[in-house]
N, C-alpha and C positions, 0 to 999 in steps of 0.2 A: 423406448416413446413410445407415449401412446398415441391411437390414431384413431380415424371415424373414417368410414367410406361412405359415401351418398351416391344415388345413381346407380341402374344396373346395368346401364345399356352397354355394350363395346365403346371403346374410344374412336370417335369417328371426325375427330378434330385432324385434320393435316396442313401441311405448309406447300406454299409455293416460294421455292425460295427464301430470301431472307425475312421480307416485308408483308407478307399474304399468309394469312391463316383463315380456313374455310371448315365448312363441316359437308363431311361428304354426303350428300342425298342428293334426289331425281327432284326436290323442287329446284323454282330458281333462284337467285339474290334476289330479295328485295331490300335488303338493306349493309350498308356498309357505312363500318364505325373504324375511325382512323383514333388510334394511341399514340403519340409519337409519328414512331417512322413504319409504327405496324397500321394495315389493314386489315378488318375483318370484314367477312363476307357471308351476311347470315342470313335468317327469314324472322320476318316481324314475330309472329304468332307464338313461337317458344318465351321469345324475351320480354314483348308487351307487355302476356300472360303473369310475369314476374315482377317485373320491374316500372315501379312506379315514375320514377326519374325520364326510362326514354318512352314511356307511353305519353308524355306531357310536351318531352322534346320532338316526339314524333307529329303531333297534335299540332303543337303552334308552329311548326315547319310546311304541314301539308298545303297546298294551294292547289288551285283547279289545273293549274300548267303541268304539277309534276304528277299527277292522278296516276299517270301507267309509267312513271318512274322510281328507277330507284333510290330509294334517300341514302342521302350521304350526311353521318353526325361526326365532329370532333369533341371526344370527351378524354383530351391528354390530361386533362388536370384528375384524374380518376387515381387515387390513391391504391401504392401498390402497383399500377403502369399494365402493362399487356400481359403480364403474367398471372395478375390476381383476376384480372379481366376472363382471364380464360378461364377461369376455376367458376366464375358465375358464368359464362357461356354454357359451358358443361350440366353443370346442375342443372339452366334453364331445359337442356335438350335430353334430360335422365341418363346422361352418360355417366360410369363412374370416375368419381374421383374422391380424391386423397385426401383429407386436410391433417397436419399434424402441427408441434409445435413450429416449424418452421413456416408457416405457408400461411396459418390460421388466420394469425394479425392481419397481414394484408388482405385476406378475403373477406375477412368482417368487414374491416374499413371501405373496403370496394363494393360488398353488398348494402351496407349504409349510404353509401353514397348514389347506389341504385335504388335504392328504396324499393330493399326487394324485404317487406313483412309483410304482417299477416293480411293489412289491409287488399291485399291482390290476391291472395291464395292462404292456406291454411298450411303450417309447418312450413315455410318459405323459408330463403338460406338462412335468413338472419334469425330466426327461432334456432333453426338447428344449430346454427355457427356456437349461440349465447348457450344452449343444453350442453353443447360438448366443453366449452369454456371452465363453465360452473363445475359442472360433476366429474372432471377429468383433468384438464388442463391447469387450472387453479389448485387443484390438489395435490398436484404433482411436483414437488419443489425444482425438480433437473426440467422438466418441461417448462415452467413459470419461467426461470432463468433464460431459457433458449426464447420464448417467443419477446421475453421485454429485450434480449439482444435484439430481435428484429425490428422494435419498432423505433432502433434510431434511424433506418432508412425510411421512415414514413414521418415521424413528427416534426424534423425540423421544416419540411416542406408544408404540413396540414395542419392551421393551426384551430383547424375546428375543434367545438366543444365537447364532441364526441371521443376524440381519438384522446383527447389529452384525460377521459376518464378510462378509456379503454388502458392508456398506460397507468394510470394510478391503482386499476385492478391489477394489473400485473406488480406494482409496489406492494400493495396490502397483504396480499398473496408472497411474494417472498420476505417479508418484514417479520409477516405472524409464523412462518413455519423456522423463521433463524430465531425467534425468541421463543418458542414454546418448549416445555422442559426435554430435558435432552432422553428421560426414558420415553417418551412420545417418539423419536425420531427415528424414524426408518433410515439409517445409515448405509449408504452404501456405493459412496463417493469420494473421490481422489481424497488423502488426508497425508500429510507431509511434514507435521510437527516432528521437532523433538523432543517427545517425552515418552515414559514409559507410560504403557497404555492398558488399561486392566481390558481385555478382550472383549466383556460384555456391557462396559461402560460407553458409554457416547462423551467424548469432551465437549466441553463448553463450547469450545472453539472449531469444530467439527464444521462449521460452513465457510468459514474465511479463505478458503483457498477456491472453491466452488466461485466465485462473486471476482475472482482474480479475472476470468474469460472479458468480463465487461470493460467496456469503452469506457475512459474517465468521466463523462458527462453522464452515461447511466451509474456507474459506481455509485458517483459522488447521491444521486439518487436514492440510491439502494442504501448507503451509511444512512442518509438522513431517515429517509422512512423506518430504520431499524432503531438509531437514535432516539426518534419522536417516540415510540410503543414506550422506549424506556423501562423494557424486560433483559436487557442484554446489560451485563455488568461492564464498565468503560475500560475495565481490562481488556477484555475481549475485542472491543471496537479498535482499540489500539495493536492486537497482534494482527487483527483484519486488514489496518491500513501498511502497517509493516509489511506482508506478507504481499501486498497488493505495489510495495514499492520496489520490494525484492522480486517481482516476476515483468514489472513494468517499465523501470527504470535504468535503464540501460547502463551499467558498470556499476548500481546504486550498492550492492555487494563489496566491491573493490573498492569503495571510496573514489570514484572518479563517473562523472555523468556527461552525458550529449546534453549539443545546446538545445535539444529540437524537446526537450525533456521540461524546459524550465516552468510551464503552464502546468503540465500534469506536477511537477514537485509541486508547485505553490497551492494547487489545488487539493495536494495531500495533508498538504499542512492546516490549510482551510477547516479540515475534516476532525482534527485530532482534539479530544476531549482536552476540557480546562483541567480533570482532576490531576494533580500530585501522583505521580506512580502507574496513571492510567495507562502510558508509554515508556517502551525501556528507556533507558540512559543511552546507552547502544543505540537504538533508533533514532533519539534527536540528538546524538551525536554525529552520524551520516546525513540525517536531512540541514543540517549545520552548515557542514561541508560544499551541500550540495547545492544551498543555496549561496556560497561565496563563489564554487564553484562556475556558479552561472550568473551570478552580477544581477541578484534578484534584489529587490527593493531593502532598504536598510530598515524598514520597520518589520519588515517580513523577518528579516535576518535576527532583527534583537528581540522578536516572541518565541523566537525559537533560540536564540541564546542565552534569554533567562530561564525555559523550560530546564535547559541542560544545567545550567549553575545551579537553578532549584534542588538535581536531584545527582551533585557531582559524587556525593559521597556514595554511589551505587557504580559511578563510572570507573569502567577499567582503562589502563596505561595504553594499550592497543585502540580504545573509541577515542582519546584525545590526539595519539599520534602523528595525527595527520595534521593538528592545528599548529599554527608555528607558535612560539615560545610566546608573542603580546598576547594571543587569541586565551589560550590556558591562564595568564595571568588574570586577563578580564574575567574569565570565568571563578578564579579562584576570591578576586573581591567583589565580584556579586555575590558569590556566595558567604561573603563573611559578614556582609551589610545586614544581611537578614538573622545574623546573630546567632547559627547554629548551637546544635549540643555539643558538649567535648567529644563523646565518641564520635560525631561525624567530623569534627577539625582532625580528628586522629585519622580518618580514611584520608580525606583528601590531602592531609600531611603525607599519607604513603603514596596516595597517587603521584602525587607532584614531585616525589625523590626518584618514583620507578619511572616517571616523562622524563626526568633530568639526565637522570644515568642512561637512555637511549638517546634521544638527544644530542646529548654530550659527543659519542661515538663521531658528530659531524665537526670536523678540524674548525669549520668556520662558525660555530657557534660564537657569541660574542662574551668575554668575561661579565660583561654588564647584564646583559639578559639572564646569564647563568645565574648570578647572583640577586639579582632581580627578583627572579620567581622564589629563587631559596630564603629572601630575606621574606618576603613576602608569608610563607606559610612558616617562618621560623620561633613563632609565637603557639603555634598549635602544638596541644602536647603529643608525644609521642612515647612511648614505653620504650622503644628501641630507637637507636639512631642509625641503626645497618645499614637502610633505604638508602640513608641520607650520606652514607661512608662509601655507598657504592657509587653514586651518582659521583661523589669528589673524585674519588680515582680513576673515573673513565674518563672526566675533566683532564684530571692531569696528565693523563698517560695521553688525551689526543691533543694536548696545548702546552706540549715541554717547552718553550720559549716565553712563558709569562715569569714575569720576574719575581725576588723572593717576597717580597711586601703584596703583589697581589695571589701567588700561592697563599700566603698565609693568610690572608683577608676570606679565602675560599675554604681552610681548612678551618676559620674560625669559627662558621657556620654550624661546624659539628661539638659536639659533646660526649668526650672519651670515658664520660663516667657511665654513660648508656649505650655501649659497645660490647655487642655480648662476647664470653671467653672466645669463640670462632673469630669472630671479625677482629679482637684483637691480636688473637697470635698471625692473623694475614697481615694485621696494620704494621706488627714490630719488624716485619720484614719486608716490609714494602720503601723501599729507595724512592719512590717520587713522595714520599711526605717529607716535609719536614724533621730534622731532629727534635727540633721542643714536642714537636704533635707525637713522635715515638716515646721520646723518654715522657709524656705526659700518659701514654697510654699502658707505660711501663710502670708506672707510680701506682695508679688506680687499679690495676692486675695485682702488683703485688698487695696492696687493702684488700680486694677481693680476698684474694688465697688467705691471707691470715687473718680475713672474719673479722677485720677491726671495722671502724664507722667514721665518717667526717663529718657527719651529720647530713649527708647526701644517700640515697636509694641507688644500692647500683645490682638491682635482680641479675638472677642468672636468666640465663634466656634460652630456649629448647633453640635447636635448630628448625623447627617447625617456626615458630615466631620470626628466625631470623630469616627464611627465605624473604627472596623479594618475586612477586608473579610466581612464574614456572621454575626459576632458577635454583638450585640447590646449591649450598655453599662448598666448595672445596678449594683448597689450599692450591691448588695448579690453576683455577681458572687467576683470571684480571678482573677487578672491581668496575 
């Protein structure tokens, strides 16, 4: 961390109890300045020679009756309070004071309030702090973030134009550094992205975790400033928001969030880039789950739901397993309305098959719910029906009480001609399947074995094609 020392005298500011500060000197007290519940007992000359504000305040309050009395002034409204004022006092007395990223913003605001500028003395506190900010603080990525964090303690309470300008300078510094070419980045901060990194190359998202320390109010300003510069790819903005959500929303990575995170979640959604693919489908799915859990506005939920459906072909079963079957069917229908390409439909069909296989483990899953989703994607092209067979087999296993007609309807979703050799071998030994289905499987297996053609294509599928998610085909496994 960068710092600057001002003054050379030893520290003679002392305390008396919790509420009194004074400078140890032989001179009598001439001025009492109150800030909140703290009183400072001081001498006039060191302060009035450098502060235009105090000089004018003393001049207007002085009268003949108080000529030989101690002046008392209340300036509780000073930015930074008693801590920042003490920095200014030490500067006025020539006492050594150290400025760094944690106290420089408050000290600069207090110095501006006290009018400690060049009008009263050359190289006054305002000038010295500005030199420190411009030459050091705003040239340091780390220090710029720390300074920006400290602005939150002052900004809500002081709305003057100067403070807003100083906050903007912090934002400009952060946005500029995040936007520069990575070859010019001096990278020394924490990085936890799970990627293979070239030791010499700085990744484009090198900065995303550094900003996670910011409160959401400040984080929004920082991201907006970075987006406004327009030099950071939207995918990196999306990754930054994902990193922030993981860090700041309790339970986000596990798919459950706390009520206190409602406004934070909605704020993150406001910052999402509009471009498709700028945010991962996994992240969008978690955001949608969070919105449903928190009971957020329907318009917000619909916006995120639309984004999930737009990237449904990229989604994994684990991403949507947290949703009920009605939500998944709704997502599939929204996906269908955009008339996607054939290969995208095949990915969504595989997704639905995998989802149904997992949901079928629930004995309370209704037959109609299973059929409804399965039939929604029944027209989607599939090279293999192995995933659908796995879902059907799991449903039959957990719902052994269904009647023959219901079992026939479930099995009717599957095209036996599109089962791989491994799936067929499993199916002919599957006692849960109706005999008619087993006969069909045997029939098409015979055709395949003889190399005959019936006008339909029944290609040999590899074990790799057969696998659904991470499960490998195993004759000992149940589907």
